[in-house]
Phi, psi and omega in degrees: 000141181229155181241130175250145173210136176268136177253113188276119172248097189245008176204150176249023194295345182267346176070199177283127170254158184275170183287345172296339176229020186289336180264005184266066181299349184276347180278144176299327181296330181292333182289334184248010186250176175225164186276329178215132172222119178237129177055035165236159179232128172289121183279169178304332179275350177107350171290168183238123181240155181298137176283141186289161181272196179236155176251139180287130184247302176193162173285156170289155179303308177242104183286352176276350189240153175289165181227170180228142177252129179230116176290145177209125182240098180284313178222176177297339183245358182227095187222149189219157161247123182272128182249101189264126184192139165055039172084006177222168168243132166258170191224118178260129184220123182045047173088349175239178183245146182291128181244147170292172180294341177270014180074000180286152176294136181294133179226146176231144184282147178223157195264002191272134174275176189294323186295338184276336196298322182299331187260005180294130174232133185234151175220137183253142175219106181062237186256026175234145179245133176256127191236128172248145179228344177086338185249347188211162179310139170305151180240157167239119181258124186242127170274104178274318176203183183302321183248031177211105176230143179232152174225120185223162172304132173290122188226077176296152186269356186219050182116201355281156186237161178282186176292161187285143175304140181239000183266112181302340187275350184254110189228168178221136176231136174257150185280339181210160177269356177202170178112177175250164180057035179275135181282134182241124185247134183233160172234131183084012173067063180274350185258154175224154179296333186268021167273348183303134180089348180262174190244137168250154174250128179244119187261158171322123180279348182205105184288343189279350180286346181246114186292154172286147172293141177224135183290340184268352181288138192237153170061047178282125183282152177303139183087354178287145179249148180217148181259135174214128177052037169094343180272161179237131178234158175242143172287144184240350172250141186291131167050062177235150180291156179298320183087159185285347187256114183290142176290128177228006176292162178234022176193144170072194183255141182222136176274146173281349183146164182301126179077003181255177181296146173255126183245139183256121178289133179250312182187163182272020181100005176197170184213164183239141181225130178269123178292113182253346181208150184227126174257308172207185184294350177232020174212127177214172180238151179211164169247120187282119182275325174220141190317135180268150179300151177294332183287343175284338180271321186278347178191171183271145182249133175280351178273074180230157181232125180287162176303147178269343182241112167216176183298323187282330181268338182105155185252168180297141179261334185226142174218150182201144178254115174244101191311132004260032184235136168261130182248133180240145193221136173210128182061237176253018184248144177228143180235115180247135182288167173300165182297128175064025179209095189284001171260351192257114175247020187282114173286340168051231183255024178057038170287165189302330183263001176289169180288165186230134175232134185208163172241148174253115182241131184297162177303326179282355181096356181275150184283142175251171183234116180288118181260335176204157173218143187201124173291140177205130177046043171088355177239171179247116173272133177237127176261122179244181188291339179235334195219142170264146186230152170245126180255108180209181178272203180307325174233162184294343185265352173282135178299150177292127173226158183295333185272333190244349183284133179211149170275137181249122177290120187235359177203176184218030179279322184083155187224150166272161168305135190185171162252109186282164185244133173280115178249150179313113179078010179191201180226139175245125178216166179266143177291173188290344178270353183064021172231022176228132177248126184241135171245130177241122178275126183256123172240097188304328181290341189278139180261004181304144181270008178227146180266144179281094188259137171234135177269100180288326188284356181296333178275355181218051181299334180293332181287327184268004180304321179292341190089128181284137172272310183200173174212157176217145187254117175261095187298312185244134022255351190238017174056072184240133173258116177269137185228127174242151188240168182300331178267021176081001182281173191225139171216166179227158170228112172277123188223113176217084188299327183298331180263004177067034175245117174219088196233117180270155180207134175274149178229072184287137179236148178286128181049053185214125171241109184284110180260339179194157175212159172207157176232140181236126173301133184235109182285319184302314188268344186073006175234123179299131180278128183243126176240150182236147162257117185242124171269125180233156174254110189239117175055039176080357182248155178278126177235145171235124184240147168269123181234147177254129175294130182290170172285153175299139185295131164221139178295145176289342180214096188295340180278332176226063191296133171226173183268016178303129179094353178302143180216084184244037181235153180257143178056035193269158175237152173248126180234129181239151188181196170241120177062035186300138176242349175203151181244131191244359186261034185247034181296334179287355183228030175304127178079001171278141173278127197233148171274160185226111179249102185238131185045045175079006178221160183279143169248176180288150180287152189226158166263129184276128181227119182075022185072017188227143164236159173256139185273151179296331184202155178301132186222157184251333185223103192237129173247128181226127179194186182275127180307151179228124186261119174262137189213146178223127169238123179292160176286162171294143181242132175232167179209170179263137172248182179293343183253007178121194176291147178275006178301131178083353180275160179284125181212163178213179172225129174241354179209148182214141174260117183247121178254120185249161178221125183038061184254133173242359182201186179113155184215155185233149172203173176268133187286133180229106186294347183259348186205132182256101181250095183303339183284348180275347180298132175241123181297131177292324186241124177271120178252000183302339187276351187261147177289153186303323186276355190272155170274112190287147182285157181266156190255135174218089175192177174276132180241125173265108190252141174259129183232159189242117176235143180287160176280125180212178179282339182237138173246113180228148178258153168222144183233140189223140168226121176234012172269197173247030184257153179284158179200114172243125180251129181258335183207139176221095191239113176278145171259098191270133183249127182250135176275127172248144182287000000 
C-alpha cells in the first residue's frame, strides 16, 4: 500500500542552506530553502533564474601579478572601473576599456606594488578618488578628461598633525614667515627624515609678545600687530586709532571705521609648513603654507606639532567620504576634514565647519582598531576589531561638528579589514574571522544604543568555510551581494529583508579563480555593472583577465520569447557577421572546451585550437565561452499521514510539477546519492520538433513531468541546466509516494 502527497515548492527565497541545519525541518527557513543551488540567482519575487555568464574584457598588463578593481562613478552616465596592476591603472568604461589613438589600452601610473593592492581603500569626491593603503602615503587620483588621469600624493595644506609638543627644551625656529626653501632650525631633535612631504604646525612661542587689541588705543603705526580672539592682525594705515570695532575677519583687510585703522589678517596664532628637505634631526627645509607668527622667526618655539602621518607612525588604512567631510582612519584615530574642503585638517577653534580629530576607546578602556568606515542613512558607521560604532552628534540628525561629535558603541560583532557594503537600509560587513557575514539595519531616528544585527551566514556556514576575501553589492536588478573567497570560489546572497528573501547560492565555475570584484551603479541599463578579475590557466600559463558579468536575461519580445541575447557562458565573446563558418578571436581561451550559442540555438561544444573553432553551420550571431552549469537540488521532503511522519519511510517520486518562465533548456530527475544515472534525466523542454537551425521559442508554463526514482528514505528532485539557454524556475513541486506496511 502506498500514500501519495504533493509538496508545494513555490519559492526559493531561503536559498542554499548548510548541512548543519539540513535536518531542521521544523524551521520556517527549511520550507523555502534547498540543499544545493549552483549558478542560479534567487530573484526578488522568490523564483530562481540562471546566473549570467561573463564577458571577456581585457588581460591585465602583467598577468603574473594580481590586480585591484576600484569603482568610480562620476555621473549617472560616466562611470569606470579602474584596473590597477603592475604600477599602472587601466580604465574600463561601459564594458570596454579606454584606448589611446593607436588602440592600445590607456594607462596612468600609480605607485602601488602588488603587495599593497589587497589593502587599498578608496573614497570618491567629485572627480577625485582618495586612496589609503596603510603602507604608503595616501594618493589622489583625478580624472581630468576621459584620456587624462593623474595619481599624486594626497597633500593637504593644514595637517593633519599630532598633539602639540610639551617639552620646552625641544624647539623649532623658522628663518622666514613665508616663502619656499625656508630653513628650519631645531633644538632637541624635532625633525625626522620621514617627515618629508608632511606638514608641521608652528604656534606663537610667546603670546605676550603681541599686545591685545584695544578700542581706546590711538595712533597705531603701520605694521604694528595686535591680537584679538586668538587671531593676529597688522595695522596698514600710519598713525590711526584702533576704532570701536574689533577685527574679527580671517582673511584680507577690513577697516575699523571711517578715519580709523585698517587691519590685515595675518594668522590665527599659528602657521603650517611642509617639510621639503631633511639634513639632520635639528635641520630641515620647508615651504610655508600659511603665514607663520613673527615670534617663530625671532626665536624657537616649543609649541609645535609634528606630522600625524609618517612612515614611522603609519599612514591611514581606511578612507571614507561622508558629505561634506573626507575621513581618514588609522588604528583608533580618525581625522575628518573641514566641511567642503578635502584638503583642510585645521582644527582651528573647533567651530562647526572646522576639521575634526578623535580617538575611539572601548568601554573597558582598551584601544580599538578601525577596520572600515561607511556612511549609511545619514550617519557614519565604524567597524573595529571588537565593536561597531556610530559616529554622530547628540542625535542622529545632527551634523558632525568638532564640539559635539563622538563615537557611540552600538554592537559587538567585531570586524576583519574589509570594504563594507552599504545595503538598502543598512550595512553588510564581515566578522573578524572572515567566516561570518553580518547585516546591521540602521535607523537614524532610533536613539537606541544597540544596532539591530543579524548573522546571515549562520544558515550557510559551509559556504563561508574558506573565508571571505571581499564582497560587492549589485543593487539592480535583483539586490545581490557577491562574495569571493580565499580559495577562488564565488557565492551570492540575494537580500531583500522586507520581502523575506535571504538566499545564498554557490557559483562554481570552470578553470576560474576569482581574485577581485567591483560593482558600479548603472542608471541607463537598469543593471549595475559587475567586473571581476579572474585567474585562469590557459595553454599551461597563468592568465588574469578582467571580465564583466553579463546582464540578467530578459527576452527581447515577451510575446514571442526566444533566447536571442542570452549570455550563459563564461569569459565569452560575441561575434557577429554574415554566414560565419569559423571564429578566430579566441586566443584567450586556447585549449579550452567551449560552448557555442549561435543565432539563439546551441551548437556542439568545441576545443579552441590556435584561437579558432569551426562552426557546425553558418551563423550570423555567435557567442563562444566556457560552459556554466546551473544546478538545484531540493531538500528532503516529508509529510504526516495517519500513521505519523514519513521521515525514515521508503519513498519515491514519479511525478513533479515544474513551473518555468522563459525557459529554453533544463532537465529533471530524482536525486540518488548512491548513483549518478544520466539515463534518468528528463528534459523539461522537448526540442525535437524544431529544425536544427531554428531559434526555438522559450517556454513559460506549468509542466507536469514524469520522472523515475528508486525507493529510498529520502525523496529529492534535482534540476540541471548545462547548455547556454535561459531557465527560470518558479515552482518545483514533487508528488511523493510513500510505501506503508
